[in-house]
Phi, psi and omega in degrees: 000316179297317180298317180298319179296320178297320179295319179297318179295321179296317179298318180298320179296317180297318180296320179295319179296317178298317180298320179294319178298312180297320178296322178296318178297319179297322179294317178300315180297318182292331183265007178303133183287154185270121174264105184267119184246134171269133180204159177274131182283354180218068184220049179294148008273002184288305184217156180203151181299339177275353182084013186270357177286157183290330176292326174298318180295318180294318178300321179294320177300315181292320178298317178299317180297325185267002179068036184246157172265120184277126173229160184237146163246115186268127179219144174291128184296134176211165181304328183263349188299318187300304183291323182297311184293324177291315182297322182279356176080017180285340177206168182262336185204157176236124183273155172067043184259131175299136180297147180100003180293132178282153173082009179222168171254124181269149168282180168298151178292138180245351165195160177226126184234136181274163163292162184212146171281134176238122179207167182284135177286151176082016180270358177093008177219151175237125184244130179224345179219164177289347180272357178296121187299333184298338179300333179289349181250004187243160174272127188243154177224140178230170182287308177221165181285352183245003181282164187299320177300321179295319178297320179295321178292319179298320182299334181261012176080021183258018184299325180289339179279343179279097186266347181218134168237137185242112181286166188290348180255034173309126184286002180305126181296342178286348181136163188291346181242005185297321185299324181303312181283321179297330178295330175291315180298325180277000180065026174280329170227166183264321185221133171247151179229069178273177172291153188310311180300322177294315180300307185294316184293309185281330177296322180290340183271353180276161180233107358284163178301148180271161179278137180237120181234112179301139177283161176304149187298328181230143170250119186298142001270098168064040172270118183291137177248045178204168172234135176258128192250136179228176168255134181259133172237164185290152178303132181098350182260056181296331181298314178295319178303316181295320178296319179294321178302315180295317180296319178299314181297318182291328185251025182307312181295322179294321178299315183287333174295322177293315179301318178297321180299327180265009176062036180276117175288137182232152172258162184297133167230135179296135179294128180292147179255152181247144172289167179301320180294320182290336181286346181291145180300000000 
């Protein structure tokens, strides 16, 4: 009888302990801090209001690592949007920002992607540089009239071959840059030269898939043909920047798995290292 009573008391204690642990977990979950992200709701493949963009996926990975609840403030991307929304406190961070942006504090870079030639396979030509003579005989498309690939083509006398420029507000429901790549598949143009994520994502969605060849990293004299991407936080918020840096380093492999899933071509970036203290859970 005494033994049975002891067992009952032990079971009751275990149940109470379990209940306390579960209650504690629920409290932690309820008290998770809110990570407010500014993003464009129609900017595939990077971001989308449904959360299906690869930057949305990366933001969720970082929020999970930091024990935060991810929320969004959706704004149409514009040159002033990033600094304005951060400064006004509408969000804490902006994902997918090219490094070098003024008026913000950047995290460490988490990927670098080149511009790329996109063309149909089996057309009898292979293109790998802006100096390939065949470009002078083909119909070309670029994202805007002022981006670096267009400048490189103009420098080589191919301005007349650039028959299409696609601004960022392309009404295509597939995303603002989809038409540029789809025009290659429809044989309306021969070669497109978008940024790598646009090239890889939309080329893989065509039937048959299009060929994607990264352009050389630099066009002489030293014009970069890539974008290095960071997360931007408001000036003065070094603490959040530091937390994001650690989360990026810890989830580096997860970030690149997402980029691979979206067919994003990347250039080498050194893997960030963590101090012994930062490596702790």
